[in-house]
C-alpha positions as CSV (number, residue, x, y, z in Angstrom):
1,M,-17.6,-102.1,106.3
2,P,-20.0,-101.5,109.4
3,P,-21.7,-97.9,108.5
4,I,-20.5,-94.7,109.4
5,P,-22.4,-93.1,112.7
6,I,-24.4,-90.2,112.1
7,D,-22.6,-88.0,114.2
8,I,-19.1,-88.9,112.3
9,T,-20.9,-88.5,108.8
10,I,-22.7,-85.0,110.0
11,G,-19.0,-83.7,111.4
12,F,-17.4,-84.6,107.9
13,I,-19.9,-82.9,105.8
14,L,-20.3,-79.9,108.0
15,L,-16.3,-79.4,108.6
16,P,-14.9,-79.6,104.8
17,L,-17.9,-76.8,103.7
18,V,-17.3,-74.4,106.5
19,V,-13.9,-74.5,106.3
20,L,-14.2,-74.1,102.4
21,T,-17.0,-71.4,103.1
22,T,-14.7,-69.6,105.1
23,F,-11.7,-69.0,103.1
24,S,-13.6,-68.8,100.1
25,F,-14.9,-65.5,101.6
26,L,-11.0,-64.3,102.3
27,L,-10.4,-65.4,99.0
28,V,-12.9,-62.7,97.9
29,T,-12.8,-60.0,100.3
30,R,-9.0,-60.2,101.2
31,S,-7.2,-60.8,98.5
32,R,-7.1,-60.2,95.3
33,S,-7.5,-63.9,94.3
34,P,-10.0,-64.7,91.4
35,I,-13.2,-66.2,92.0
36,W,-12.3,-69.6,89.9
37,I,-10.3,-70.4,93.0
38,V,-13.0,-71.1,94.6
39,A,-15.1,-72.6,92.1
40,V,-11.6,-75.1,91.5
41,M,-11.7,-76.1,95.3
42,A,-15.4,-76.5,95.6
43,G,-15.7,-78.5,92.1
44,W,-12.5,-81.0,93.9
45,A,-14.6,-81.6,96.9
46,I,-17.8,-82.5,95.1
47,F,-15.9,-84.8,92.2
48,T,-13.8,-86.6,95.2
49,G,-17.2,-87.0,96.9
50,A,-19.0,-88.5,94.7
51,M,-16.1,-91.0,93.7
52,A,-16.1,-91.9,97.1
53,F,-19.7,-92.5,97.1
54,S,-20.0,-94.5,94.1
55,G,-17.5,-97.4,95.9
56,I,-14.9,-96.6,93.4
57,L,-12.0,-95.5,96.1
58,A,-13.1,-98.4,98.0
59,K,-11.9,-101.1,95.6
60,F,-8.4,-101.8,97.3
61,T,-7.6,-104.5,94.2
62,S,-8.5,-102.7,91.5
63,F,-5.7,-100.0,89.4
64,P,-4.8,-97.4,90.2
65,P,-5.0,-97.1,93.5
66,W,-7.0,-93.6,93.4
67,I,-6.4,-92.4,97.0
68,P,-2.7,-91.5,96.8
69,L,-3.3,-90.5,92.9
70,L,-6.0,-88.0,94.1
71,V,-4.1,-86.8,97.2
72,L,-0.9,-86.5,95.5
73,A,-3.3,-84.4,92.3
74,Q,-4.6,-82.1,95.2
75,L,-1.2,-81.1,96.9
76,A,0.5,-80.5,93.3
77,F,-2.4,-77.6,92.7
78,V,-2.1,-76.6,96.5
79,F,1.8,-75.8,96.4
80,W,1.2,-74.5,93.1
81,L,-1.6,-72.3,94.2
82,G,0.1,-71.1,97.5
83,W,3.8,-70.4,96.6
84,A,4.2,-70.6,92.7
85,S,1.4,-69.3,91.0
86,P,0.5,-65.8,89.9
87,W,-2.0,-65.4,93.0
88,S,0.6,-66.3,95.6
89,K,1.0,-62.8,96.5
90,S,-2.6,-62.2,96.8
91,L,-3.3,-65.0,98.8
92,A,-0.5,-63.6,101.1
93,E,-2.3,-60.3,101.7
94,I,-4.9,-62.4,103.9
95,P,-3.7,-60.7,107.4
96,Q,-1.6,-63.2,109.2
97,Y,-3.5,-63.7,112.3
98,I,-6.5,-65.0,110.2
99,L,-3.5,-67.4,107.9
100,V,-2.8,-69.0,111.5
101,G,-6.1,-69.1,113.1
102,L,-8.1,-70.8,110.7
103,Q,-5.7,-73.8,111.5
104,C,-7.8,-74.2,114.3
105,F,-10.4,-76.7,112.4
106,R,-7.1,-79.1,113.3
107,I,-9.1,-79.6,116.6
108,P,-12.4,-80.8,115.1
109,V,-10.6,-83.2,112.9
110,E,-8.7,-84.7,115.6
111,L,-11.7,-85.1,117.8
112,L,-13.4,-86.9,115.1
113,L,-10.4,-89.0,114.2
114,A,-10.4,-89.8,118.0
115,T,-14.2,-90.8,117.6
116,L,-13.8,-93.0,114.8
117,A,-10.7,-95.3,116.4
118,T,-13.0,-95.6,119.7
119,R,-15.7,-97.3,117.1
120,R,-12.6,-99.6,115.5
121,L,-13.2,-98.1,112.2
122,L,-9.8,-96.1,112.5
123,A,-6.5,-97.4,114.2
124,I,-5.6,-95.5,117.6
125,E,-2.4,-94.9,116.1
126,M,-3.7,-92.4,113.9
127,T,-5.1,-90.6,116.8
128,Y,-3.8,-88.0,119.6
129,Y,-3.9,-91.3,121.9
130,G,-1.4,-92.8,119.4
131,R,1.1,-91.0,117.0
132,N,-0.8,-87.9,115.9
133,F,-0.1,-84.6,117.9
134,D,-1.5,-82.6,114.9
135,V,-4.1,-81.2,117.6
136,L,-1.3,-79.2,119.2
137,E,-1.2,-77.3,115.5
138,G,-5.2,-76.7,115.9
139,I,-4.3,-75.7,120.2
140,T,-1.6,-73.6,119.6
141,A,-2.8,-72.0,116.5
142,V,-5.8,-70.1,118.8
143,A,-3.1,-68.9,121.1
144,L,-0.8,-67.8,118.3
145,A,-3.7,-66.1,116.8
146,I,-4.7,-63.9,119.4
147,W,-0.7,-63.4,119.8
148,L,-0.4,-61.4,116.3
149,K,-3.7,-59.5,116.6
150,R,-2.6,-58.0,119.7
151,C,1.6,-57.9,119.2
152,G,1.6,-57.7,115.3
153,E,3.4,-59.9,113.0
154,N,6.7,-58.2,112.5
155,S,7.8,-59.1,116.0
156,L,6.4,-62.6,115.9
157,R,7.9,-63.3,112.2
158,H,10.1,-65.9,113.5
159,V,7.7,-67.4,115.7
160,V,5.0,-67.5,112.9
161,L,7.6,-69.1,110.8
162,V,8.7,-71.9,113.4
163,W,5.4,-72.9,113.8
164,N,4.2,-73.2,110.3
165,L,7.0,-75.6,109.7
166,T,6.5,-77.8,112.8
167,G,2.6,-78.0,111.0
168,L,3.8,-79.1,108.0
169,S,5.6,-81.6,109.8
170,L,3.1,-82.6,111.9
171,V,0.5,-83.0,109.1
172,T,3.0,-84.8,106.8
173,V,3.4,-87.6,109.5
174,V,-0.2,-88.2,109.4
175,L,-0.7,-87.9,105.9
176,V,2.4,-90.6,105.0
177,H,0.8,-93.0,107.6
178,G,-2.5,-92.8,106.5
179,L,-1.7,-93.5,102.9
180,L,0.6,-96.5,103.8
181,S,-1.9,-97.7,105.9
182,V,-4.5,-98.5,103.5
183,P,-5.3,-101.8,102.6
184,Y,-3.8,-101.5,98.9
185,P,-1.9,-105.1,97.6
186,S,1.6,-103.1,98.5
187,Q,0.1,-102.2,101.9
188,L,3.4,-100.6,103.4
189,L,2.2,-99.8,107.2
190,H,0.1,-102.7,109.5
191,L,-1.9,-100.4,111.7
192,S,-4.3,-101.8,114.7
193,V,-7.2,-101.0,111.8
194,P,-6.3,-100.6,108.1
195,T,-7.3,-97.3,107.2
196,F,-10.1,-98.1,105.0
197,I,-12.6,-95.6,106.4
198,I,-10.8,-92.8,103.8
199,A,-11.9,-94.2,101.0
200,H,-16.0,-93.5,102.0
201,F,-17.8,-90.8,101.6
202,P,-17.9,-87.9,103.9
203,V,-14.6,-89.2,105.5
204,V,-12.3,-88.8,102.0
205,W,-12.9,-85.1,102.7
206,L,-10.2,-85.3,105.3
207,L,-7.2,-86.5,102.4
208,T,-8.9,-84.2,99.7
209,V,-10.0,-80.9,101.5
210,L,-9.1,-80.7,104.9
211,V,-5.4,-81.7,104.9
212,P,-4.8,-79.6,101.8
213,M,-6.4,-76.6,103.3
214,A,-4.0,-76.9,106.1
215,Y,-0.8,-77.2,103.9
216,L,-2.2,-74.2,101.6
217,L,-2.9,-72.1,104.6
218,H,0.6,-73.0,106.1
219,L,2.7,-72.3,102.4
220,V,0.5,-68.9,102.4
221,S,1.5,-68.1,105.9
222,I,5.6,-68.8,105.0
223,K,5.3,-66.8,101.5
224,R,3.7,-63.7,104.3
225,C,6.7,-64.3,106.4
226,L,9.2,-64.1,104.3
227,A,8.0,-61.1,101.9
228,K,7.4,-59.5,105.4
229,A,11.1,-60.0,106.1
230,L,12.0,-59.1,102.4
231,A,9.8,-55.9,102.8
232,S,11.9,-55.2,106.1
233,S,15.2,-55.8,104.8
234,K,14.8,-53.4,102.1
235,T,13.8,-50.6,104.3
236,G,16.6,-51.0,106.3
237,Q,18.9,-51.1,103.5
238,D,17.0,-47.6,102.1
239,S,17.4,-45.7,105.4
């Protein structure tokens, strides 16, 4: 594989660090979630980065297929943390406009992916020139966050819910495309360029940090929507 350009390397190092730092700050200041969540997320980033840097993930003929296993493990943790854990309600105390607005990190992600594609390090189908429309979620996140800040979330609850479900669908489509096109012997999806780049540092953090963060923000936002709807329903019944 040709070396990853320095601008791509810097981008995929700085962006996950900024996203994790921002979310960690929110956990500490905006919710009652324990600090160990920050430690687990930081430790996972270090662990997966070290695996990619060592070259283990790029051994596509070895067993087990590490990349899908890492992604599934992280997503299982994210779904548990954001939806079913004892701390999911604390996470849902983060204001809705912040949960939505943080998804703007998907804009620079898509710009980085497009740059990879122009340098023949990623399939064009994996970018907004092809089958990836996830950049729309990042763009609309900015507009919706401003709207929520100005108008409040109660009147926009259904809009936010639909937006979150759309965002989950978009990121899932991209994730499935990426996993199915990794050049394992059992590769099921053959794109113009195999998705080998995600096995290398620091691009591995796309799948093990940034994608799980997108899922987590969506799940917490949906949980907050439903909690607010339930609270409004109870208030209406009491009155």
